[in-house]
N, C-alpha and C positions, 0 to 999 in steps of 0.2 A: 766271626767272631771279632773279637776288637782286640788292636793294639795293645790293650791293656792287662787281656789276657793272658799273651804271650809274654810280655815281660815279666809277669808275676812268676811264669813258669823257672824265671833264672836256669840255677844249675841243676843237673838232674841225678837219677840213680842208675844204676846201669842195667835194671830191670828186663826189656823188651831185647837190645841187644845180645845180653849176657845167653839171657835163654834161646835165640836164636842159635848162639853160638854152642849150646849144648845140646843142641838137637830138638828140641822143645816144638811140635809140630804146632799148637795154639800161635805160639810166639811167631812161627816163619809165616804161617797166615796176617798174623795181625800186621808183620814186616810188608809182605807185598801190598794189601789192604792199603797201608798206609803211602808206600813209596810208589806202587803201580803209576797211578797217574801222572806222576813227576816224569817216570821212566817214559812212559807212552809221547807226553809231551813234549819231549826231547827229540824221539823218534820222529815225531812230524814237524819242528823245527828243522831238525836236521834234511828233511826232503822226502822221509819216507811215507810210501802210500799205507792208508791204515791197513791192508793184508799185510804190507811188510813190517809194519809196524807192528803188528800181533805176533806176528813171526820172531821178530828181532828181542821185542818183550819177552817170550817165552825163554830166548836163550841168555836174555842177561839172565834172568833170574835161576836158570839151573847154574849158571856161572858162579851165582852169588852164592847160590847153595854149596856148593864145591869148593868155594874160596874164601867165604867167610871167617874162617879160623885165621888165615895170614892177614886180616885187616886189623890196625893195631894204631891207635894214637900216639904216636912217636915223637912227634917234632908239632912245633907250632903251625896251628895254621892245618894239621891233618884234620879231614874229619870224614864221617860216614858218606853223607853226601857228595863230595869230591871224589871218593873212592868208587862210587855205585856210577857215577857222571864219565869217570873213566871205564869203566867195564862196560857201562852202555853205548859210547862212541866206539873201542876196540869192536863190539860187535856190528854196532853199523858199518863199520868200516868193512867189516869180514863180508858181509852182506851183500856192499858194495862191489868188494873184489868178486866174489861169485858172480856177480851181474858179469863183473867185464868178460868170461866165460862164456856169456849166453848173448843173445840179442839183446843192446842195452836200450830201455827205456829212457822216454823223454827224461831229461836233465838229469840222469844217473849217472855220466862222469861229473858234470857239474857239483851235483851234491857231495859227490865222492870227495872232489876236490877243495869245497868247504870245510868237511869234517878234519884233512889232513890240515888243514889251515887253521882249527883249534885249538888250545892250549889245552892240557888233559885235565884244568881245574880250571871253575869258571871265575873270571876278573869282579870281584865284587866293587871293585873300587869304582869303575863305572857306573854303578846305582848303591850309593850307601843302604837302599833299603830292600836289596834283592836279598840279602839274607832273613831277613826279618820278613818280607812276604813269603817265602818259602818256608819258614818257622810256622807261619799263620795257618799256611795250609797242612802242614803236617800236625799241626797240633790240633787243627780241625779233625782231622781223619780220626785221630788217637781221640779224640774226646767220643766220637760216634762210638767207636768198638770199646770204650771202659761206660760209657752208660747206664751198662745193662748192671755194674756190678754196685748200683745206689738205687735207693728204694725211690721214688717217684716223687716224693717231698723234698727228701734233700737235693735230688737233681733239680726240680724246679726253683728252690732259694740261689741252689748256684749258677743256673743261668740265669735267673735276675739280679744277682749280684757281680758278678764277674763279665758272662756274654754280654747282658745288657748294660751294666752299671747302674742300676738302680739304685738310690739312695736305701742304706739301711733301715731308715724309719720308715722309708714308703712300703719295703717289703713285711716288714714289722706288721705295718699296718693292713694291707692288702692279704696277708695270708694268718694272720692271727699267728706271730711267733714272736721270737725273742732277739734281741743283737747276735746274744750268744750262740744261739740256734743260726744266724748267717753265720758267725766267724767260721763257727764249727764245719758247715756246710762247705763254704769255701775253702778250710783249710784239707778237710776230704777228699773232697774232687782233684785239688790240686797237688797234693800229694802223692795221689796214684798217676797223676798224669806225670811227676816228676820220675816217680819208680820206670814209668813207661818209656818213658823219653831219653833215659840218661846216654849220653853220648851222641844222641843227635839230633838235637839241636845245636844249630851254629851261632856264634856271636858274630853284630856287626862289626 
């Protein structure tokens, strides 16, 4: 997905996050589908092996399920991703502490010290594109989840116009449609994404 697509998302409505807090099962499944790969990548970066990462992954989302009601964006800089990272870090630390009562695996103590040295929230100042890169991944996952909400023709127009950034005249010519239909397709899909991702995308 292109940078332009995520920039177009802008500010969003609180659909998915609000529904998760209301214990909507489908919304919960979508949240895990969107953020699961990010949690797993964190676990691997922190030195967890695949089997251990899968175990911590389960514990993270059990904790999120139990504590999601406590998440609020009360202060500037508060974000769901930062909160999720803190939960993930704590569960990874718990894992290494439990390992400390068992025979140490190679690198176990080093990985624990590395985790203890990390801040609770990522420092985005080191990379101006860090937030936008994560936003693109999240938006791509969300696009996969909402695709079934639209007719194939609407989706094809949106894909060409936003994801591939084809010129409107080219789309009209190749699909036999109008500029108005292109605008409507873009509006409908992006509106759905705004509803889905409200409170989840971060600003650089």
